[in-house]
C-alpha positions as MATLAB code, in Angstrom:
seq = 'XXXXXXXXXXXXXXXXXXXXXXXXXXXXXXXXXXXXXXXXXXXXXXXXXXXXXXXXXXXXXXXXXXXXXXXXXXXXXXXXXXXXXXXXXXXXXXXXXXXXXXXXXXXXXXXXXXXXXXXXXXXXXXXXXXXXXXXXXXXXXXXXXXXXXXXXXXXXX';
ca = [
     -38.597  -54.821  -11.047;
     -37.575  -51.176  -10.772;
     -34.309  -50.429  -12.608;
     -31.827  -47.922  -11.157;
     -28.605  -47.095  -13.020;
     -25.818  -44.775  -11.856;
     -23.575  -43.216  -14.517;
     -20.264  -41.366  -14.454;
     -17.483  -41.182  -17.012;
     -15.291  -44.211  -16.263;
     -17.483  -46.192  -13.855;
     -14.655  -46.699  -11.358;
     -15.278  -43.915   -8.789;
     -18.529  -42.013   -8.405;
     -21.071  -44.343   -9.990;
     -19.781  -47.460   -8.157;
     -19.912  -45.541   -4.869;
     -23.448  -44.372   -5.704;
     -24.440  -47.932   -6.605;
     -23.033  -49.211   -3.301;
     -24.744  -46.513   -1.252;
     -28.095  -47.061   -2.966;
     -27.820  -50.859   -2.783;
     -27.235  -50.551    0.976;
     -30.202  -48.185    1.384;
     -32.464  -50.525   -0.616;
     -31.368  -53.515    1.481;
     -32.021  -51.652    4.737;
     -35.461  -50.624    3.412;
     -36.259  -54.234    2.539;
     -36.830  -53.610   -1.172;
     -33.567  -54.826   -2.703;
     -35.248  -57.888   -4.245;
     -37.569  -55.570   -6.167;
     -34.889  -53.216   -7.499;
     -32.327  -53.886  -10.248;
     -29.319  -51.716   -9.346;
     -26.246  -51.200  -11.529;
     -23.728  -48.597  -12.689;
     -22.046  -47.756  -15.975;
     -19.680  -45.285  -17.583;
     -20.036  -43.087  -20.629;
     -16.651  -44.385  -21.798;
     -15.496  -48.000  -21.847;
     -11.843  -47.367  -21.026;
     -12.015  -49.174  -17.664;
     -14.426  -51.950  -18.748;
     -14.030  -55.002  -16.527;
     -12.034  -53.143  -13.870;
     -13.035  -53.024  -10.195;
     -13.719  -49.673   -8.541;
     -10.717  -47.495   -7.757;
      -9.098  -48.675   -4.482;
      -9.802  -45.250   -2.947;
     -13.511  -45.630   -3.775;
     -13.468  -49.093   -2.226;
     -11.823  -47.682    0.907;
     -14.393  -44.887    1.199;
     -17.235  -47.420    0.922;
     -15.568  -49.838    3.340;
     -15.373  -47.057    5.959;
     -19.185  -47.010    5.786;
     -19.428  -50.796    6.067;
     -20.072  -51.334    2.343;
     -18.110  -53.687    0.092;
     -18.087  -52.570   -3.559;
     -15.045  -54.637   -4.542;
     -17.135  -57.096   -6.579;
     -18.417  -54.430   -8.968;
     -16.916  -54.237  -12.456;
     -16.877  -51.251  -14.767;
     -18.910  -51.354  -17.945;
     -19.881  -48.930  -20.663;
     -23.403  -47.546  -20.955;
     -25.347  -49.390  -23.664;
     -28.326  -48.478  -25.829;
     -30.453  -51.095  -24.051;
     -29.837  -49.408  -20.676;
     -32.274  -46.643  -21.573;
     -35.124  -49.121  -21.854;
     -33.996  -51.372  -18.991;
     -33.596  -48.738  -16.267;
     -36.415  -46.568  -14.935;
     -34.034  -44.181  -13.186;
     -30.730  -43.139  -14.760;
     -28.716  -41.029  -12.335;
     -25.735  -39.074  -13.625;
     -22.973  -37.553  -11.547;
     -22.225  -34.288  -13.377;
     -23.359  -32.045  -16.218;
     -20.826  -33.395  -18.726;
     -22.182  -36.900  -18.212;
     -25.735  -35.547  -18.275;
     -25.035  -34.109  -21.732;
     -23.393  -37.347  -22.943;
     -26.178  -39.578  -21.620;
     -28.949  -37.310  -22.884;
     -27.359  -37.175  -26.349;
     -27.371  -40.992  -26.554;
     -30.840  -41.445  -25.102;
     -33.896  -42.016  -27.293;
     -36.488  -39.255  -26.815;
     -39.014  -41.641  -25.193;
     -36.674  -42.305  -22.257;
     -35.132  -38.885  -21.532;
     -37.468  -38.306  -18.584;
     -35.680  -41.171  -16.788;
     -32.432  -39.197  -16.552;
     -31.626  -36.950  -13.592;
     -28.691  -35.650  -11.605;
     -27.994  -37.981   -8.684;
     -27.270  -35.230   -6.146;
     -30.505  -33.450   -7.061;
     -32.178  -36.054   -4.832;
     -30.482  -34.525   -1.782;
     -32.382  -31.346   -0.953;
     -29.941  -30.108    1.703;
     -26.812  -30.223   -0.496;
     -26.142  -26.944   -2.319;
     -24.698  -28.679   -5.418;
     -26.114  -30.861   -8.199;
     -22.793  -32.179   -9.473;
     -20.727  -34.759   -7.640;
     -17.113  -33.633   -8.031;
     -14.867  -36.201   -9.697;
     -12.458  -37.413   -6.990;
     -10.238  -39.413   -9.368;
      -7.413  -36.856   -9.588;
      -7.730  -35.784   -5.988;
      -6.956  -36.907   -2.477;
      -8.431  -39.874   -0.585;
     -10.552  -37.410    1.410;
     -12.306  -36.420   -1.825;
     -13.561  -40.003   -2.115;
     -14.875  -39.884    1.457;
     -16.704  -36.630    0.704;
     -18.253  -38.129   -2.444;
     -19.333  -41.260   -0.591;
     -21.017  -39.177    2.116;
     -22.874  -37.250   -0.582;
     -23.826  -40.559   -2.243;
     -25.352  -41.814    1.007;
     -27.482  -38.677    1.320;
     -28.562  -38.787   -2.328;
     -29.296  -42.531   -2.086;
     -31.659  -41.877    0.824;
     -33.444  -39.125   -1.115;
     -33.708  -41.257   -4.240;
     -34.992  -44.200   -2.211;
     -37.724  -42.017   -0.705;
     -38.751  -40.904   -4.213;
     -38.842  -44.463   -5.560;
     -40.755  -45.759   -2.557;
     -43.266  -42.948   -2.967;
     -43.744  -43.704   -6.656;
     -43.733  -47.519   -6.583;
     -44.267  -48.963   -3.104;
];
């Protein structure tokens, strides 16, 4: 099993959308049974909560249902469990890297860095913004999910 974990701060916007986009890409590629996909937050404030309704709407517009996801906080065991730990912005990169044992730091990368045609590495946090910000983030997540899938397929399949 290949482990893929998406991480943002609260695990109710960006990382659930990234999880949904990647899960869909893995299913379409026929490898979903061989990939353990999840998301987490660097804080546990929203633990147990579903994704923000605006994130759910953005995913639903793409034919993806993320309503069953529940927020959880990143744990120490995640660093060993997941082969790929994808963070949404530099603040979360710093938080995740600071918690990560040295042996596993190579597993961490910026999610949008897997999209060569996007000029940014950070996925902007849509939480305080407009519904359109969620749509923009979901579109970026789809592109990054495709790039990440290509990388994983090249390395493991």
